[in-house]
C-alpha positions in Angstrom: -4.8 45.9 0.3 -1.9 45.5 -2.1 -1.8 42.7 -4.6 1.3 41.2 -2.8 -0.7 40.9 0.5 -3.6 39.1 -1.3 -1.2 36.7 -3.0 0.5 36.1 0.4 -2.8 35.3 2.1 -3.8 32.9 -0.7 -0.4 31.1 -0.4 -0.8 30.8 3.4 -4.4 29.5 3.0 -3.3 26.9 0.4 -0.4 25.8 2.6 -2.7 25.3 5.6 -5.1 23.3 3.5 -2.3 21.0 2.3 -1.1 20.5 5.9 -4.6 19.7 7.2 -5.2 17.3 4.3 -1.9 15.4 4.7 -2.5 15.0 8.4 -6.0 13.6 7.8 -5.0 11.1 5.1 -2.0 9.5 6.9 -2.5 5.8 7.2 -0.5 4.0 10.0 1.4 0.8 9.8 -0.3 -2.2 11.2 -0.8 -6.0 10.7 -3.8 -7.8 9.5 -5.2 -8.4 13.0 -5.4 -4.6 13.6 -6.9 -4.0 10.2 -9.6 -6.6 10.9 -10.5 -5.0 14.2 -10.8 -1.5 12.5 -12.2 -2.1 9.0 -13.0 1.6 8.4 -9.4 2.7 8.9 -6.8 2.7 6.1 -3.5 0.9 7.0 -0.1 0.1 5.6 0.4 -3.7 6.1 3.9 -5.0 5.7 4.5 -8.6 4.7 5.6 -11.2 2.2 3.9 -12.6 -0.9 2.9 -16.2 -0.6 4.7 -17.5 -3.8 3.1 -21.0 -3.5 -0.4 -19.7 -4.3 -0.5 -18.1 -7.8 -1.3 -14.5 -8.3 -4.8 -14.2 -9.8 -4.7 -11.6 -12.6 -6.6 -11.7 -15.9 -6.5 -8.4 -17.8 -9.2 -9.6 -20.2 -11.7 -9.7 -17.3 -10.4 -6.7 -15.3 -7.1 -5.0 -16.0 -7.2 -3.0 -12.8 -7.6 -5.8 -10.3 -5.4 -8.6 -9.1 -5.5 -10.8 -6.1 -2.8 -12.7 -4.1 -2.1 -14.1 -0.7 0.2 -12.3 1.7 1.6 -13.1 5.1 2.1 -10.2 7.5 5.0 -9.9 9.8 3.0 -11.7 12.6 2.4 -14.7 10.4 -1.3 -14.1 9.6 -2.1 -14.8 5.9 -4.9 -13.0 4.1 -6.1 -12.6 0.6 -5.3 -9.2 -0.8 -7.3 -7.6 -3.7 -5.2 -5.0 -5.3 -7.2 -2.5 -7.4 -4.3 -1.9 -9.8 -2.6 -4.0 -12.4 0.2 -6.3 -11.3 3.4 -4.3 -10.7 6.5 -5.2 -12.7 8.8 -7.7 -10.9 6.1 -8.4 -8.4 7.1 -12.1 -8.0 10.7 -11.1 -7.2 9.8 -8.8 -4.3 11.3 -9.6 -0.9 8.8 -7.6 1.0 5.6 -5.7 0.1 3.5 -3.0 1.8 -0.1 -2.9 0.8 -2.2 0.2 1.6 -5.9 -0.1 2.0 -8.7 -1.4 4.3 -10.3 -4.7 5.3 -13.6 -5.5 3.5 -15.1 -8.7 4.8 -12.4 -11.4 4.9 -10.2 -9.8 2.3 -7.8 -6.8 2.4 -8.6 -4.4 -0.4 -5.5 -2.4 -1.4 -5.5 0.7 -3.5 -1.7 0.9 -3.6 1.4 -1.3 -3.2 5.0 -0.7 -2.4 7.7 -3.3 -3.0 11.1 -4.0 -1.7 13.0 -5.8 -4.5 16.2 -7.8 -4.0 19.3 -5.6 -4.1 21.7 -6.1 -6.8 24.4 -4.6 -4.6 24.8 -7.4 -2.0 28.5 -8.3 -2.7 27.5 -11.7 -4.1 26.2 -12.8 -0.6 22.7 -14.2 -0.4 20.2 -12.1 1.6 18.7 -13.8 4.6 
């Protein structure tokens, strides 16, 4: 076989591996109720931060863990334990997506996505 054929086969094998891995690791969007009923499955849960209850983050104890309360789009509120430091402008976020699994009564997230208020809203308040 020529070297170009071997390289082509290796590239195809790597591409197939990447596709299989990406299909297997896709988490689906759900609410806390569905995450509770399937604790072994990773989900994206969309909701809003409860700004009345303070975010619990103490970098002296554990810099890679914070906890807060979040209400999903169905109105169910759960404690979320984020295994990362608090993201910048976290308190200003309009909507958040936590990615993780239920463990006991808490949702343990390994990643978070935030929708921050837009500065391009023509001076009109967002509803």
